[in-house]
C-alpha positions, 0 to 999 in steps of 0.5 A, a space after each residue: 060099453 065093453 062086453 063082460 067089462 067089471 062095473 060097480 053100482 053105488 046106491 045111497 039112502 036115508 033110512 027114517 026109523 021113526 016112519 020105517 021108510 027111505 026119505 028124500 034129500 028134500 024131506 031132511 035137514 041137517 042138525 048141529 052135530 051134521 046128522 040128517 034129520 027127517 023134517 016130518 017126524 024129527 028123528 036121525 035118519 040112518 044112512 047107507 051107501 056112498 058117502 059124500 063127505 069122503 075125499 075122492 068120492 065118486 071120481 075115477 081117474 088114472 087106470 079106473 078112467 082108462 078102464 071106462 074109456 076103453 083104452 087098450 090093455 086097460 082091463 088086463 091091468 085092471 084084472 091083473 091089479 085086483 089079483 094083487 
């Protein structure tokens, strides 16, 4: 891995307001409105973080992928792009 390279940490959670805790995906079912419901208490869970439903979510391509693989000049190109 490159020293000092930019990185992004993405997390995802489902929070049950009824139980006041994070719940695992195995503890939830989807209702007809496509919302996660906690099977333990029936509350609709609040989702935060990574959204799997967006096109391209969680995928790197092009210049971002070159940066991850350490291609020559990719870090400088990435920094220049961020300044725009």
